[in-house]
C-alpha positions in Angstrom: -7.5 75.3 51.5 -8.7 78.4 52.7 -5.5 80.9 54.0 -5.3 83.0 57.0 -6.5 86.6 55.8 -4.3 89.2 57.1 -5.3 92.9 57.9 -2.0 94.5 58.5 -1.6 98.5 60.1 1.8 98.0 61.2 5.0 99.6 60.0 6.5 96.7 58.0 4.3 94.5 55.5 7.2 91.8 55.8 5.9 91.3 59.6 2.9 89.2 58.1 5.7 86.6 57.0 7.0 86.3 60.1 3.7 85.7 62.0 2.6 83.4 58.9 5.8 81.2 59.5 5.4 81.0 63.3 1.9 79.8 62.8 2.9 76.9 60.3 5.9 76.0 62.7 3.8 75.2 65.8 0.3 74.8 63.8 1.0 70.9 63.5 2.2 70.6 67.3 -1.4 72.1 68.7 -3.5 69.8 66.4 -1.1 66.8 67.3 -1.9 67.5 71.2 -5.6 67.5 70.4 -5.4 64.6 68.2 -7.1 66.3 65.2 -6.3 66.7 61.6 -5.6 70.1 59.7 -8.9 69.9 57.9 -9.3 73.6 56.9 -11.3 74.8 59.9 -8.2 76.1 61.4 -7.4 79.5 59.7 -8.3 83.0 61.2 -8.2 86.6 60.3 -5.3 88.2 61.9 -4.8 91.9 62.4 -1.3 93.2 63.0 -0.9 96.8 64.6 2.0 98.9 64.9 2.8 99.0 68.8 0.6 97.5 71.8 -0.7 101.0 72.1 -2.5 100.9 68.8 -3.5 97.3 69.3 -5.5 98.4 71.9 -7.0 101.1 70.3 -7.8 98.9 67.5 -9.6 96.6 69.6 -11.4 99.6 71.5 -12.3 100.8 67.8 -13.8 97.3 67.0 -16.1 97.2 69.8 -14.0 95.1 72.2 -13.5 96.1 75.8 -12.1 95.1 79.2 -8.9 93.7 78.1 -6.4 93.5 81.4 -3.6 96.0 81.3 -0.7 93.5 80.6 -2.5 92.2 77.2 0.1 92.2 74.4 -2.0 90.1 71.9 -5.2 88.2 71.9 -7.5 86.0 70.2 -11.1 87.2 70.2 -13.6 84.4 69.5 -16.3 86.9 68.5 -14.6 87.4 65.4 -12.5 84.5 65.2 -9.3 86.9 64.9 -6.0 86.8 66.1 -4.9 89.9 67.0 -0.9 91.2 67.3 1.2 93.9 67.3 4.7 94.2 65.8 7.5 94.3 68.5 10.9 95.8 68.0 14.0 94.0 66.9 15.9 93.8 70.2 14.1 93.6 73.7 14.2 96.6 75.5 13.1 97.1 79.6 9.5 97.6 78.4 8.9 96.0 75.1 9.1 92.0 73.5 11.4 91.3 71.0 10.4 89.5 68.1 12.2 86.5 69.1 10.4 86.4 72.4 7.4 87.4 70.8 7.1 84.5 68.8 6.0 82.8 72.0 3.2 85.2 72.2 2.0 84.1 68.7 2.3 80.3 69.7 0.0 81.0 73.0 -2.8 82.8 71.1 -2.8 80.4 68.4 -3.1 77.6 71.1 -6.3 79.3 72.2 -7.5 79.8 68.5 -7.3 76.1 68.0 -9.0 75.1 70.9 -11.6 77.5 70.6 -12.5 76.0 66.9 -12.3 72.6 68.3 -14.2 72.8 71.6 -15.9 76.2 71.4 -15.7 78.7 74.6 -14.0 77.2 77.7 -13.7 78.7 81.2 -10.5 81.4 80.9 -8.8 79.7 83.6 -9.0 76.0 81.4 -8.0 77.8 78.4 -5.2 79.9 79.6 -4.2 76.4 81.6 -3.6 74.7 78.3 -2.1 77.5 76.6 0.7 77.5 79.2 0.5 74.0 79.5 1.8 73.8 75.7 3.8 77.0 75.0 6.9 76.0 77.1 6.5 79.0 79.8 6.7 76.4 82.9 9.6 74.3 81.7 11.5 74.5 84.8 8.5 72.4 86.2 5.6 72.6 89.0 8.1 71.9 91.9 9.9 75.2 90.7 7.0 77.1 90.2 5.4 76.4 93.6 8.8 77.0 95.4 9.0 80.3 93.7 5.7 81.7 93.6 2.5 79.7 94.7 3.9 79.1 98.2 4.8 82.6 98.4 1.1 84.0 98.8 -2.2 83.2 99.7 -4.2 80.9 97.6 -6.7 82.5 95.8 -10.6 81.7 95.5 -11.3 79.6 92.6 -14.3 82.2 92.1 -11.4 85.1 91.7 -10.0 82.7 89.1 -13.0 81.7 87.4 -14.8 85.5 87.5 -11.9 87.8 87.7 -9.1 86.3 85.7 -6.0 88.4 85.3 -7.2 91.3 87.6 -5.4 90.6 90.7 -1.7 91.1 91.6 -1.0 87.5 91.7 -0.4 85.4 88.6 -3.6 83.7 87.5 -1.7 82.0 85.0 0.5 80.0 87.1 -2.7 78.8 88.9 -4.7 77.8 85.5 -1.0 76.1 84.5 -1.1 73.8 87.8 -4.7 72.9 87.5 -4.3 71.9 84.1 -1.5 70.0 84.9 -2.7 68.2 87.4 -6.0 67.3 85.2 -3.7 65.8 82.7 -1.1 64.1 84.8 -4.4 62.4 86.7 -6.9 62.0 84.3 -4.7 61.0 81.2 -4.7 63.0 77.9 -7.8 61.2 76.1 -10.0 61.5 79.3 -8.9 65.4 79.3 -9.9 65.8 75.8 -13.1 64.1 76.3 -13.5 66.4 79.7 -13.2 69.8 77.3 -16.2 68.5 75.7 -17.9 68.9 78.6 -16.5 71.8 79.8 -17.9 73.7 76.9 -21.3 72.3 77.4 -21.2 73.6 81.3 -20.2 76.7 79.7 -22.9 77.3 77.4 
């Protein structure tokens, strides 16, 4: 079976073993959600950089632009690549720890697998699915509404569709709520069918 291909420009060659472990740990959970088998399609080229700055510079050198300032990892469907950097061992005020960054790897893997199954999706939909699965909002929708959503004006859908991540509010909050609503009202099987239709609309 085909394996992930690693291209490492980070300080520790051993870190790729951790990335691979995280991918193997979460891969089945994601495939089970999408109700597909691991048939050999879900392997990727994985770039690992030394810092978040070298990650961004590496993406620019490879021809990718227009990433939000907060970007610290990404899946690029143009070349089916997962892109990470090696965080520090212990959390600092401005940087992830390796333990925290494991969930970032999980989040980007969700994007990669979703894209492999369904192709290009609206960003709010892809991010909402990833947030639905990665456990970010484990405190629930009520907590999210009370602490964030109800405290600021609701943005226009056009902003979420065309300018995702480029505003002061957290676009991911709204993406998560919309996807949660769709899954809970449609049921998961109908939602997965909806994803096929969303791909057709995007095209």
